[in-house]
N, C-alpha and C positions, 0 to 999 in steps of 0.2 A: 160440504165443509163452506161455509158461509165465502163471503169477499173478507169481511173484517177481520175473520179470523186467519187467514191466508195473510192477509195484511201482517197482522202481530207474529205468526210463525215466520217471515220475513224476516222482522225488525231483530226478531229474537235471535237468528241466524246472524245476522249482521253484527249485532253486538256482541255474539259469540266469539267471531271474528275477529273483530276489534279488540276484543279484552284478550286473546290467547299471546299477542307479541307483548303484552304489557303483562302478563300473569309470566312469560319465559322472562323475560327483563327482571321481575321482582325476585324469580326464584334464581337466576343468576348472580342476582346481587345480594341475598340476603342467605341463600343455602349454604352452610357450612361445604357441604360435599364437594364444591364447586372453588373453594381454598387452594392456593397452588402447594402442591406434595413436594413438587420437585423439579429444579431448574435443570436443563440440559445444554452445554457449552459445548461448540463444535468451533474446531478453526483455531483453536487460540493457542498459540506455540511460544512467543515472546511474554507475554502475561499469564498467569496462572489462570485456571479456571474460576478461581476463589475470586481471583482479583476482579475479572469481569462478571460474574454476579454482585460483588459489592458495588463495581460502576454501574451497574443498571438500577441499582436502587430498591431491586424487587425483593423483598422476603418471603419465606415461607409462612404460609398460614396467613397470608393477605389474599384477597380476593383480586386479581388479574382483569378482571372484567370492567370493575370499575374505574381502571385508568384507560378505558379504550377512547380516545377520544371520537369526536362526533365529526368524523370524516371519511370518505368515501374506502380509501386506503386501509384505514385501521378498520373499519367496521367489517368489509368484504375479506381482509385480509387475517384477521383479530391481531392485529400489530400494536404495540406498545411503542408508539412514536416518542414519548419524552425519555422512555427507555434508551432509544437506539439512540437518541440524540446523548446522553450521557455518556453510552458507551464512547462513542464517536470525538470525544472531549479528551478521549486518551491520544495520546502523541503518535503510538504505532496505530490505531486503528483506522484502517482505511475505512472502510461498510462494518456496519451491523444491522441485523434482521432479530428482532425480538416479536416473538409472537405466542400465542396461547395455541395449548394443544390439549383439546376439550379432552376429560371435564375440565382435569386440575394441574396441569402441567406447563410450564413453560419452555420454549425452547431458545435460545440466543446460540445466532449463527455469526460468525467474525472473520473478517478478510485483514490481515495484518498487512502493514507497511514495511518492504525490505531494504533494509542498508543497501545502499548502492556506492557510493564515495564520501570523502571527506574533503570540508573546505577550509582553510587555516583562516583564522579573523580575529584579531588582536590579541594573540596570544592565546588563544582557544581554538577547538576542532568542531565544526558542524557536522554531522551526522546526516544524509542527506539522502533522501530513496530517488528513485528516477523519473520523479514529477516535480523536484525540489521540494519537498517537504522535509523540514528540517526535525530528525527523530529526539536527538539528544545532541547535549553539549557535553564537550570534554575538557576538561582543565590539565596541563600540565604535560601531557604527552598525548598523541592521537590514537583514534582506534584502532584496535588491533583488527588485521583483516582484511580492510581498506585502503584503498589508494587514495593518496592528494590529488584534488582536481586541480589547475589554474584557469583563469581565464572566466571566472564566473563574476561580473559585479553584481552586489545588491546594495539595497540603501538599509535596510533592515530585516529581522530575521524575529520569530517567536515560534518557539517549540511547540511543534504540533499544526503548525502553519506554512504555508506555501514561502520560499523566500519572495523580498518585496525587490521584483528585478525583472527585466524585460529578455534576459539571459536564460529562462528556462528550458528552449531547446537546445542551449548549450549543454542541461544540467542532461538531457536526453540521451543527446551525441554522446558524452559520457560514459553512460550506462551502456548504450550500444558498443562503444570502445573494451569497456571492462565485460562484457558477455563474450565479444569475439575472443578476449585472452583468453576468459575462462575456458571455451568452447575448443580452441586451439591445444587447451593444454590436459584436455581428455583423451585420455589414452596414447600419451605423445612420450616418449623418450624424454624430450627436453620440455622442459618447464619453464613459460615466459612470467609467470606470474611472481614468484619470489624477485626477479631481479629488475621488474618495473618499480620505478624509483616515483616518479609523477606521469598526470597527464594533463596537458596543456589544450584547452580548444580555443585557439584565436580567433575562428570564424566558423561561418557555416560549411565553407568547404576546405577549411586547415585544421590541422589537430598536431602536436606534437607527442611524444613519449620519451621518457629518458630511463635509458637501461644501463644498470649497473654504474650509473654518474660515470657512463665514460662516452656512451652513443646518445645521440638525438635520433630521433628517427622523425622526419616531416612527410605529412600526405592527408589524403583528401579522406575523410570520416565518411561520407555520402558515397564512394565510388569504391565497390568491389572490397567493401571492408575485412572480411572474413580470408579471404584471398591475402589483404594487404598484412595480416596482424601474422597469418600462416607463415609467409614469404619472408618479412622480416623475423621472426624470429629462426627460420631458418639458416636465413643470412648470418646472423647474429653471432649463433652458437657454431657455424661448419665453417665458414668463411673470414670473419674478422676473430684477427688473436684477441687472448685474455688482457694485454696490456694496450690494446690497440683503442684512440679516442678520435672520435669525427663526427659526421652528421651521415645519416642515411636518408635519403632523399628519394622518395616517391613522387615521380612527377608525372600526369596521366600521358597516357601516350608514347612513353618510353620506360625502359627497363628502369629498375633501381639502382641509382650509385652511391658509395660509399666516397666521402669525401673525408679524409684525413685532415687534424687538425695539425 
């Protein structure tokens, strides 16, 4: 074979290799077989699967490959980043992943924010999660199943956004306290959660709780928290009379002491 024919054959091979991706893209973009036949949703709890689908903006019968951004994370993961952003605009969505499942299915995986406590604010009640994101605002009465947290100063808020405050660490401490109370009540004859009135995070090493509007417990939320909650519950239910009022003090390095009013 002559040198010219070899060169021509080599050029044809190169041209074919260059054309393959182009042809593949054209197939993905314009062949009906690749249009969306099903949208699969995972992780939804507060929102229904249909609400997640609608928020994504993806509809059956459209071509998802046309929505891929020209970025490495979109192309390599077949992720629909605009749909992810749209879903994450829902107040209770912490994270969303939307991806094409070859050839004609779309998967949506979400992680929802969980309500932790509520904050009273100008006659309304803000439900927030452990990171201080505002999930909803209730008027008239506080949300059921949550406890009031005091000691969080914030300048403003928006539903779905984090509180404008330097006290986000206090919100996390309050969430830790809530978690310790719930853990203490598991498999226990004494249930502390129903008698907790409010939690006040005073500063990084001081918090207070009110039990049955009679006993205020003062403790360090960063020092053996689970032990403190368990011990405070035991004292309240077995050592303090049902009509007694006062303060239960947990001072580091000392035994807890009850100071009657």
